[in-house]
C-alpha positions in Angstrom: -0.3 -0.1 0.0 1.3 3.4 -0.7 1.7 6.6 1.5 -1.3 8.0 -0.6 -3.6 5.0 0.5 -1.8 5.5 4.1 -2.8 9.3 4.1 -6.4 8.5 2.8 -7.3 5.8 5.3 -5.9 7.8 8.1 -7.8 10.6 7.2 -11.1 8.1 6.7 -10.5 7.0 10.2 -9.5 10.1 11.9 -10.1 13.3 9.6 -6.6 14.3 9.7 -3.1 13.0 8.1 -0.3 14.5 6.9 1.9 13.8 3.6 5.5 15.7 3.3 6.0 16.2 -0.3 9.9 16.8 -1.4 10.1 17.8 -5.0 12.9 17.3 -7.6 14.7 20.3 -6.4 14.6 19.2 -2.5 11.6 21.5 -1.8 9.3 20.3 0.9 5.7 21.3 1.5 3.2 19.7 3.5 -0.1 17.8 2.0 -3.1 17.8 4.2 -4.7 14.4 3.1 -7.9 15.5 5.3 -8.6 18.2 2.5 -9.3 15.2 -0.2 -11.8 13.6 2.2 -13.9 17.0 2.6 -17.2 17.6 1.1 -15.7 20.7 -0.3 -12.9 23.1 -0.5 -13.0 26.8 -1.1 -12.7 27.6 -4.7 -14.4 24.2 -6.2 -17.6 26.3 -7.3 -16.2 28.0 -10.2 -14.6 24.8 -11.3 -17.7 22.9 -11.0 -19.8 25.8 -12.4 -17.5 25.4 -15.6 -18.5 21.6 -16.1 -21.5 21.9 -18.2 -22.2 18.2 -19.1 -20.3 14.8 -19.0 -17.2 15.0 -16.9 -14.4 12.9 -16.5 -12.7 13.5 -13.0 -8.5 12.4 -13.3 -7.0 11.7 -10.3 -10.5 11.7 -8.4 -8.9 10.5 -5.2 -12.2 9.9 -2.7 -14.2 11.8 -5.0 -15.0 14.9 -3.8 -15.4 16.7 -7.0 -17.3 13.6 -8.9 -19.8 13.6 -6.0 -20.6 17.4 -6.1 -21.0 17.0 -10.1 -23.6 14.2 -9.2 -25.4 16.5 -6.6 -25.6 19.1 -9.3 -27.3 17.1 -11.9 -24.4 16.6 -14.0 -23.0 12.9 -15.1 -19.6 12.3 -14.0 -16.7 9.3 -13.7 -13.9 9.6 -11.6 -10.6 7.7 -12.0 -8.0 7.0 -9.7 -5.2 4.3 -9.3 -5.8 4.0 -5.6 -8.0 1.1 -4.5 -8.5 3.3 -1.2 -9.8 6.3 -3.1 -11.8 4.3 -5.2 -13.6 2.4 -2.3 -14.1 5.8 -0.8 -15.5 7.6 -3.5 -17.9 4.1 -4.1 -19.1 4.7 -0.6 -19.9 8.3 -0.8 -22.1 7.5 -4.2 -19.5 8.2 -6.7 -19.1 6.4 -10.2 -15.2 5.5 -9.8 -13.0 3.5 -11.9 -9.7 2.2 -10.7 -7.7 3.2 -13.7 -4.7 4.6 -14.8 -5.6 7.7 -17.2 -3.4 6.5 -19.9 -5.1 3.1 -19.9 -8.5 2.8 -21.8 -11.2 5.1 -20.4 -14.8 5.0 -21.2 -16.4 7.9 -23.3 -12.8 8.3 -25.3 -13.2 11.7 -27.3 -16.8 12.1 -25.9 -16.1 14.1 -22.8 -17.6 17.7 -22.4 -15.1 18.4 -19.7 -12.1 16.7 -18.0 -10.9 17.7 -14.4 -7.3 17.8 -13.3 -8.2 19.5 -10.1 -5.7 19.5 -6.9 -2.6 19.6 -8.7 -3.0 16.7 -10.6 -1.7 18.0 -13.9 1.5 16.4 -12.1 0.4 13.1 -12.9 3.2 10.8 -14.5 5.4 13.7 -14.4 4.9 14.4 -17.6 2.4 17.3 -18.1 2.8 17.4 -21.8 1.9 13.9 -22.1 -0.9 14.1 -19.8 -2.7 17.1 -21.4 -2.0 15.3 -24.7 -4.2 12.2 -23.2 -6.6 14.8 -22.0 -6.9 16.4 -25.6 -7.6 13.1 -27.1 -10.2 12.4 -24.1 -12.3 15.6 -24.4 -14.7 16.4 -27.3 -14.1 18.6 -30.0 -15.8 21.3 -28.4 -15.1 20.3 -25.0 -12.7 21.7 -21.9 -10.0 20.6 -20.1 -10.2 22.3 -16.6 -6.8 22.6 -15.0 -5.5 23.5 -11.6 -2.3 25.6 -11.5 0.1 26.6 -8.9 0.9 30.4 -8.3 2.5 32.6 -11.1 6.0 32.8 -9.8 6.2 29.1 -8.5 9.0 27.2 -10.0 7.5 24.3 -12.4 9.3 21.2 -12.3 9.0 17.6 -13.3 10.8 14.6 -12.1 11.3 12.3 -9.4 9.6 13.2 -6.1 9.3 11.6 -2.7 6.4 11.5 0.0 6.3 10.4 3.4 3.5 9.9 5.2 1.7 8.6 8.7 3.3 5.0 8.4 6.8 4.1 9.8 7.4 3.1 5.9 10.5 4.6 4.1 9.5 7.6 1.6 7.8 6.4 -1.8 9.4 7.9 -5.0 7.3 8.4 -7.9 7.1 10.7 -11.2 5.4 13.9 -10.5 5.5 17.8 -11.8 3.9 21.1 -10.9 2.9 23.7 -13.2 3.0 27.4 -12.7 0.2 29.6 -14.1 2.8 31.4 -15.7 4.7 28.6 -17.6 1.3 26.9 -18.8 2.4 27.4 -22.3 5.3 25.4 -22.5 2.8 22.4 -21.6 -0.4 23.1 -23.1 0.9 24.3 -26.6 2.6 20.9 -27.6 -0.4 19.0 -26.3 -2.7 21.4 -28.9 -4.5 23.1 -26.0 -4.9 26.9 -25.6 -6.5 28.7 -22.9 -10.0 30.2 -23.3 -10.8 31.1 -19.9 -8.5 31.9 -16.2 -9.7 32.6 -13.1 -8.8 32.6 -9.2 -10.7 31.7 -6.6 -10.0 31.4 -2.7 -6.4 31.6 -3.5 -6.3 28.7 -6.3 -5.5 29.3 -9.7 -7.3 27.9 -12.9 -7.6 27.6 -16.5 -9.9 25.9 -19.0 -8.3 24.9 -22.3 -9.7 23.8 -25.3 -8.6 21.9 -28.6 -6.9 24.0 -31.1 
């Protein structure tokens, strides 16, 4: 079981768990896993409001956004590689698949909206590849909604480590971070361009459309 699963289980049982993420440059920051388990985070409203049709929530975790979309009457599917995340999301009423987004996904090329929230543009450690994949998953007129790091934050891609509430050694995996002012470096090669940008509750977002 990964540190991600450890933290999710701790958040589920105690509503409190912390992960320490160390990026490719050696900088560390705390991630509050309890945020993944909450029903709502400040800044979610604008993101949800831009999902106008069937939505794919990539790296859905315990299903916060997937559940919220269902409650708004919008069809949504979450995908996540964590068995713990999938179990929790399904218990909360979300429709979720345990799936790597680079594996076959239902509705290929027909999703109205694709979500990369909560820093999930970093999945796989290659934002260009992930955005290209989202380009292929979304419909011709669809949108890819991405949460970014604030301008001025150093973008990076490579090996990261995370240590959690267990005593196991830090886990290593590929991850990335994209600052708002570096977006074009990654979205351009993916044949996506911004059509909407906004800030809410200290969070930065962009909606991308196909070129």
